[in-house]
Each structure stands twice: as C-alpha cells, then as structure tokens.
C-alpha positions as a LaTeX table, in Angstrom:
\begin{tabular}{lrrr}
\hline
Residue & $x$ (\AA) & $y$ (\AA) & $z$ (\AA) \\
\hline
Met1 & 7.09 & $-0.29$ & 12.54 \\
Phe2 & 6.28 & $-2.75$ & 9.76 \\
Ala3 & 6.37 & $-6.26$ & 11.17 \\
Thr4 & 6.58 & $-8.99$ & 8.55 \\
Arg5 & 8.42 & $-12.08$ & 7.51 \\
Thr6 & 9.69 & $-13.09$ & 4.11 \\
Arg7 & 8.15 & $-16.09$ & 2.38 \\
Gly8 & 9.32 & $-17.12$ & $-1.05$ \\
Gly9 & 10.88 & $-13.78$ & $-1.94$ \\
Arg10 & 9.04 & $-10.50$ & $-2.52$ \\
Arg11 & 5.65 & $-12.22$ & $-2.82$ \\
Gly12 & 5.71 & $-13.12$ & 0.82 \\
Ile13 & 7.47 & $-10.04$ & 2.19 \\
Leu14 & 5.81 & $-8.03$ & 4.90 \\
Ala15 & 3.16 & $-10.56$ & 6.00 \\
Ala16 & 2.82 & $-8.96$ & 9.38 \\
Ala17 & 2.55 & $-5.46$ & 8.03 \\
Ala18 & $-0.68$ & $-5.40$ & 10.04 \\
Val19 & 1.17 & $-3.47$ & 12.70 \\
Ala20 & 2.73 & $-1.06$ & 10.24 \\
Leu21 & 3.04 & 2.61 & 11.04 \\
Ala22 & 1.88 & 2.25 & 14.65 \\
Leu23 & 5.01 & 3.64 & 16.27 \\
Val24 & 3.16 & 6.80 & 17.20 \\
Gly25 & 0.67 & 5.15 & 19.53 \\
Val26 & 2.49 & 5.56 & 22.83 \\
Leu27 & 3.39 & 9.14 & 22.01 \\
Leu28 & $-0.23$ & 9.96 & 21.32 \\
Val29 & $-1.32$ & 8.66 & 24.69 \\
Val30 & 1.43 & 10.51 & 26.49 \\
Leu31 & 0.50 & 13.75 & 24.78 \\
Gly32 & $-3.16$ & 13.42 & 25.67 \\
Leu33 & $-4.46$ & 12.71 & 22.17 \\
Arg34 & $-6.25$ & 9.53 & 23.22 \\
Gly35 & $-9.63$ & 11.21 & 22.94 \\
His36 & $-9.41$ & 12.22 & 19.28 \\
Ala37 & $-11.85$ & 10.79 & 16.78 \\
Gly38 & $-9.16$ & 9.18 & 14.63 \\
Pro39 & $-8.31$ & 9.50 & 10.95 \\
Pro40 & $-10.91$ & 9.41 & 8.16 \\
Gln41 & $-12.00$ & 5.91 & 7.17 \\
Pro42 & $-12.96$ & 4.52 & 3.75 \\
Ala43 & $-16.69$ & 4.62 & 3.02 \\
Pro44 & $-18.46$ & 1.31 & 3.77 \\
Gln45 & $-19.05$ & 0.54 & 0.10 \\
Arg46 & $-15.30$ & 0.77 & $-0.47$ \\
Ala47 & $-14.13$ & $-0.90$ & 2.69 \\
Ala48 & $-13.86$ & $-4.50$ & 1.51 \\
Ile49 & $-12.40$ & $-6.03$ & $-1.62$ \\
Ser50 & $-11.46$ & $-9.55$ & $-2.52$ \\
Ala51 & $-8.60$ & $-8.56$ & $-4.82$ \\
Pro52 & $-7.28$ & $-5.62$ & $-6.79$ \\
Leu53 & $-8.57$ & $-5.43$ & $-10.35$ \\
Ser54 & $-5.47$ & $-7.05$ & $-11.81$ \\
Ala55 & $-5.15$ & $-9.96$ & $-9.37$ \\
Ala56 & $-4.87$ & $-13.35$ & $-11.00$ \\
Ala57 & $-8.15$ & $-15.29$ & $-10.90$ \\
Pro58 & $-8.02$ & $-18.64$ & $-9.10$ \\
Thr59 & $-8.45$ & $-21.82$ & $-11.10$ \\
Ser60 & $-11.93$ & $-23.19$ & $-10.43$ \\
Asp61 & $-11.26$ & $-26.69$ & $-11.80$ \\
Pro62 & $-8.03$ & $-28.25$ & $-10.48$ \\
Thr63 & $-8.38$ & $-31.20$ & $-12.89$ \\
Pro64 & $-9.20$ & $-29.82$ & $-16.34$ \\
Ser65 & $-10.45$ & $-32.25$ & $-18.97$ \\
Pro66 & $-8.08$ & $-33.59$ & $-21.67$ \\
Ala67 & $-9.85$ & $-31.40$ & $-24.21$ \\
Ala68 & $-9.05$ & $-28.34$ & $-22.17$ \\
Thr69 & $-5.36$ & $-29.24$ & $-21.86$ \\
Ser70 & $-4.66$ & $-30.56$ & $-25.36$ \\
Glu71 & $-4.72$ & $-27.15$ & $-27.03$ \\
Pro72 & $-4.05$ & $-24.51$ & $-24.38$ \\
Thr73 & $-4.75$ & $-20.96$ & $-25.38$ \\
Ala74 & $-2.52$ & $-18.27$ & $-23.93$ \\
Pro75 & $-4.56$ & $-15.43$ & $-22.42$ \\
Thr76 & $-4.15$ & $-11.97$ & $-23.86$ \\
Val77 & $-2.36$ & $-9.80$ & $-21.33$ \\
Asp78 & $-2.43$ & $-6.03$ & $-21.61$ \\
Leu79 & 0.52 & $-4.72$ & $-19.63$ \\
Gly80 & $-0.41$ & $-1.11$ & $-20.26$ \\
Thr81 & 2.28 & 1.49 & $-19.75$ \\
Ile82 & 5.44 & 0.15 & $-18.10$ \\
Leu83 & 8.35 & 2.38 & $-17.08$ \\
Pro84 & 11.98 & 1.50 & $-16.36$ \\
Ala85 & 13.21 & 1.58 & $-12.79$ \\
Ser86 & 13.67 & 5.03 & $-11.29$ \\
Val87 & 13.60 & 6.18 & $-7.66$ \\
Pro88 & 10.54 & 8.25 & $-6.63$ \\
Val89 & 11.37 & 11.77 & $-5.44$ \\
Thr90 & 8.03 & 13.62 & $-5.26$ \\
Leu91 & 4.54 & 12.47 & $-4.30$ \\
Asp92 & 1.37 & 14.46 & $-4.98$ \\
Ile93 & $-2.21$ & 13.50 & $-4.13$ \\
Pro94 & $-4.07$ & 16.79 & $-4.67$ \\
Ile95 & $-7.51$ & 15.60 & $-3.62$ \\
Ile96 & $-6.32$ & 14.94 & $-0.05$ \\
Gly97 & $-3.70$ & 17.68 & 0.11 \\
Val98 & $-0.60$ & 15.48 & 0.03 \\
His99 & 2.61 & 16.97 & $-1.34$ \\
Ser100 & 6.00 & 15.55 & $-0.42$ \\
Thr101 & 9.38 & 16.23 & $-1.98$ \\
Met102 & 11.08 & 13.55 & 0.07 \\
Leu103 & 10.35 & 9.83 & $-0.14$ \\
Val104 & 12.64 & 7.84 & 2.08 \\
Pro105 & 13.67 & 4.28 & 1.20 \\
Leu106 & 12.30 & 1.55 & 3.48 \\
Asn107 & 14.03 & $-1.78$ & 3.98 \\
Val108 & 13.44 & $-5.08$ & 5.71 \\
Gly109 & 15.89 & $-5.92$ & 8.48 \\
Ala110 & 17.35 & $-9.28$ & 9.40 \\
Asp111 & 14.32 & $-9.86$ & 11.61 \\
Gly112 & 11.95 & $-9.47$ & 8.65 \\
Val113 & 10.60 & $-6.14$ & 9.88 \\
Leu114 & 10.22 & $-3.14$ & 7.58 \\
Ala115 & 10.98 & 0.05 & 9.49 \\
Ala116 & 8.51 & 2.92 & 9.32 \\
Pro117 & 9.65 & 6.38 & 8.16 \\
Thr118 & 11.23 & 8.33 & 10.98 \\
Asp119 & 9.72 & 11.59 & 9.71 \\
Phe120 & 5.95 & 11.80 & 10.21 \\
Ala121 & 5.71 & 14.28 & 7.32 \\
Ser122 & 7.52 & 12.07 & 4.80 \\
Pro123 & 6.27 & 8.87 & 3.17 \\
Gly124 & 8.57 & 5.95 & 2.49 \\
Trp125 & 8.82 & 3.57 & $-0.44$ \\
Tyr126 & 9.76 & $-0.10$ & $-0.23$ \\
Glu127 & 12.95 & $-0.34$ & $-2.26$ \\
Gly128 & 12.89 & $-4.14$ & $-2.24$ \\
Gly129 & 10.00 & $-4.04$ & $-4.72$ \\
Pro130 & 9.31 & $-2.26$ & $-8.02$ \\
Thr131 & 9.80 & 1.48 & $-8.22$ \\
Pro132 & 6.59 & 3.36 & $-9.09$ \\
Gly133 & 5.86 & 2.73 & $-12.77$ \\
Gln134 & 7.63 & $-0.61$ & $-13.05$ \\
Leu135 & 5.71 & $-3.84$ & $-13.60$ \\
Gly136 & 4.16 & $-5.01$ & $-10.34$ \\
Pro137 & 3.08 & $-3.33$ & $-7.10$ \\
Ala138 & 5.09 & $-0.34$ & $-5.87$ \\
Ile139 & 4.62 & 0.22 & $-2.13$ \\
Ile140 & 4.48 & 3.63 & $-0.47$ \\
Ala141 & 3.67 & 3.90 & 3.23 \\
Gly142 & 3.28 & 6.79 & 5.63 \\
His143 & 2.20 & 7.62 & 9.15 \\
Val144 & $-1.41$ & 8.55 & 9.84 \\
Asp145 & $-0.59$ & 10.87 & 12.73 \\
Gly146 & 2.18 & 11.81 & 15.11 \\
Pro147 & 2.91 & 13.48 & 18.44 \\
Thr148 & 1.65 & 16.86 & 17.25 \\
Gly149 & $-1.32$ & 15.81 & 15.13 \\
Pro150 & $-2.11$ & 14.54 & 11.60 \\
Ala151 & 0.77 & 13.09 & 9.57 \\
Ile152 & 1.34 & 12.73 & 5.81 \\
Phe153 & $-1.33$ & 10.04 & 5.18 \\
Tyr154 & $-3.94$ & 11.24 & 7.69 \\
Arg155 & $-6.59$ & 11.63 & 4.96 \\
Leu156 & $-5.72$ & 8.51 & 2.95 \\
Gly157 & $-9.09$ & 6.97 & 3.86 \\
Gln158 & $-10.85$ & 9.81 & 2.01 \\
Leu159 & $-9.48$ & 8.72 & $-1.37$ \\
Thr160 & $-12.09$ & 7.48 & $-3.82$ \\
Pro161 & $-11.82$ & 5.45 & $-7.03$ \\
Gly162 & $-10.65$ & 7.65 & $-9.88$ \\
Ala163 & $-8.45$ & 9.88 & $-7.70$ \\
Gln164 & $-5.09$ & 10.76 & $-9.22$ \\
Val165 & $-1.69$ & 10.16 & $-7.62$ \\
Thr166 & 1.34 & 11.72 & $-9.28$ \\
Ile167 & 4.89 & 10.58 & $-8.63$ \\
Thr168 & 7.88 & 12.39 & $-10.09$ \\
Arg169 & 10.85 & 10.07 & $-10.48$ \\
Gln170 & 14.60 & 10.60 & $-10.38$ \\
Asp171 & 14.88 & 10.32 & $-14.17$ \\
Ser172 & 12.49 & 13.34 & $-14.44$ \\
Ser173 & 9.64 & 11.18 & $-15.72$ \\
Val174 & 6.21 & 11.53 & $-14.11$ \\
Ala175 & 4.09 & 8.49 & $-13.29$ \\
Thr176 & 0.37 & 9.17 & $-12.81$ \\
Phe177 & $-1.68$ & 6.52 & $-11.06$ \\
Thr178 & $-5.45$ & 6.16 & $-10.84$ \\
Ile179 & $-6.92$ & 4.80 & $-7.61$ \\
Asp180 & $-9.01$ & 1.67 & $-8.19$ \\
Thr181 & $-10.26$ & 1.01 & $-4.69$ \\
Val182 & $-9.61$ & 1.87 & $-1.04$ \\
Ala183 & $-9.99$ & $-0.70$ & 1.70 \\
Ser184 & $-9.68$ & $-1.07$ & 5.46 \\
Tyr185 & $-8.31$ & $-4.33$ & 6.86 \\
Ala186 & $-7.86$ & $-5.54$ & 10.41 \\
Lys187 & $-4.12$ & $-5.76$ & 11.05 \\
Ser188 & $-4.56$ & $-9.39$ & 12.07 \\
Glu189 & $-5.89$ & $-10.08$ & 8.54 \\
Phe190 & $-3.46$ & $-8.01$ & 6.49 \\
Pro191 & $-3.77$ & $-9.09$ & 2.79 \\
Thr192 & $-0.08$ & $-9.71$ & 2.15 \\
Asp193 & $-0.46$ & $-11.34$ & $-1.26$ \\
Leu194 & $-2.78$ & $-8.64$ & $-2.56$ \\
Val195 & $-0.42$ & $-5.90$ & $-1.46$ \\
Tyr196 & 3.05 & $-7.32$ & $-2.07$ \\
Gly197 & 2.48 & $-10.39$ & $-4.22$ \\
Asn198 & 3.45 & $-10.79$ & $-7.87$ \\
Thr199 & $-0.19$ & $-11.00$ & $-8.93$ \\
Thr200 & $-0.37$ & $-7.99$ & $-11.22$ \\
Asn201 & $-0.09$ & $-7.73$ & $-14.99$ \\
Arg202 & 0.62 & $-4.01$ & $-15.03$ \\
Ala203 & 2.34 & $-1.26$ & $-13.08$ \\
Glu204 & 0.44 & $-0.71$ & $-9.85$ \\
Leu205 & 0.61 & 1.28 & $-6.63$ \\
Arg206 & $-0.22$ & 0.53 & $-3.00$ \\
Leu207 & $-0.54$ & 3.34 & $-0.46$ \\
Ile208 & $-0.61$ & 2.16 & 3.16 \\
Thr209 & $-1.25$ & 3.74 & 6.54 \\
Cys210 & $-2.95$ & 2.95 & 9.84 \\
Gly211 & $-6.64$ & 3.39 & 10.57 \\
Gly212 & $-9.63$ & 2.19 & 12.51 \\
Ala213 & $-9.94$ & 2.50 & 16.26 \\
Phe214 & $-6.97$ & 3.32 & 18.47 \\
Asp215 & $-6.22$ & 0.59 & 21.00 \\
His216 & $-5.00$ & 2.33 & 24.15 \\
Lys217 & $-3.79$ & $-0.94$ & 25.65 \\
Thr218 & $-1.36$ & $-1.69$ & 22.81 \\
Gly219 & $-0.73$ & 1.89 & 21.70 \\
His220 & $-1.59$ & 1.02 & 18.08 \\
Tyr221 & $-4.41$ & 1.47 & 15.59 \\
Val222 & $-6.25$ & $-1.79$ & 14.93 \\
Asp223 & $-6.56$ & $-1.51$ & 11.14 \\
Asn224 & $-4.61$ & $-0.65$ & 8.01 \\
Ile225 & $-6.02$ & 1.53 & 5.24 \\
Ile226 & $-4.78$ & 0.53 & 1.80 \\
Ala227 & $-5.34$ & 2.32 & $-1.50$ \\
Phe228 & $-4.87$ & 0.22 & $-4.65$ \\
Gly229 & $-4.11$ & 1.97 & $-7.94$ \\
His230 & $-2.68$ & 1.42 & $-11.42$ \\
Leu231 & $-0.44$ & 3.42 & $-13.72$ \\
Ser232 & $-2.62$ & 5.38 & $-16.12$ \\
Thr233 & $-0.07$ & 7.68 & $-17.82$ \\
\hline
\end{tabular}
C-alpha cells in the first residue's frame, strides 16, 4: 500500500509513501522467500540526491536589499516539450526489460492512502497528478516482487542516468523520458516534495518501488527506490 496524507493539495499528497508497495512482504515470508538477496539497488554514487535537476532553488537571503527588490528580473524558464493530458497505456524501459501494456490508475482514498496495484506484473500511475508528458511530475509505481518472484519493477535500481523510458499514451502520442538520477531513500525519510511537489519547470517522471533490506518483523522493505526523469522527446 501507499500510505500518505494530503497537505495543501497535490504538493503534499502521499507523504507517507515510505511504505509504498510493501503489500507483498507477508506473502514472501509465508512462501519461504525470506532468504533471498533482495532486488538490485542503485549504485552508491547515485544513491543520494538533494533534489531533482529541475527543483526550485531555495532563497539564500530572506531579506533582500532594496536594490535587489526595486527592479526584479524574471528568470528565464525553459519548459521544454509539454504535452496535453492523455492517459498512459504502455510502458517500456528496454534497459531493464520492462514492457507493460496495462497501466492501472491509482487513487488516494478517504484515509489519504494510495493503493498499490493489485497485479504484480502491472505498474500503476497516480491519476491525481499530471499524466506523463504534462507539466510537472507524473508518478508511476510498481511492485518490486511478489509471491512467485520478481515483479514489474524488480530491476528499477539498475537504471542509470541517460536511460530511456518510453510511454505510449491514449492519444497515440509517445512520450520519451530520460532518467536523470536514481536514488534510494529510507521509507521514514521519503522525499514527498521532491517526488510529488509542484517544484518542476518541465514535464517529469517519477518511477517508484521498494528496495533495501527486507524487514521480517514488519513484512516490508525498509527503503524506496525512486528514479527521476524528464521528458526529452
């Protein structure tokens, strides 16, 4: 499941997504998979980022001088390619062998929890946010493994910067994303604003699954693996 609470609209949605996609934990223990080595993890040099490339920079001086405020200069913003809204129907990540012709919509319930996909072989997209190719971060999540072994995003941690992600949309257009960075975060420190916040100035993509060690006491993985990307064509 995706456990999260809303806060100020979409920017705050899914703050507790740190426990996302961990529904399979108990099943794995029951089926005797507790001894497996776990899914691939991001390389150490890619395992920590402070913000995706397009995140807004914080203001270093909270009290700018009169000279700085008298003639403000609007920054130049390059939005890049932006597509109209269209539901994703096919996901391809050739470098890690992902091909799915079914992306299920994911929604937040009254309790603020975003349900995980029920099919371990199918990713889900958060339909409360932008569709892939629209301005802002589109969210696609999938299980890392299931009762019978690896699931759709088992190899997500093997992605590297520059990898291509292709999403065919319902309007027959194709959105190609380039991965910028891949990171592993403790679920207790899930970077909600970086993932779901309105901090981008272009069309972006977030791919999310579980990772890290498997906690047999809770039946969940302790980390989330997140791939950050932007629309390139």
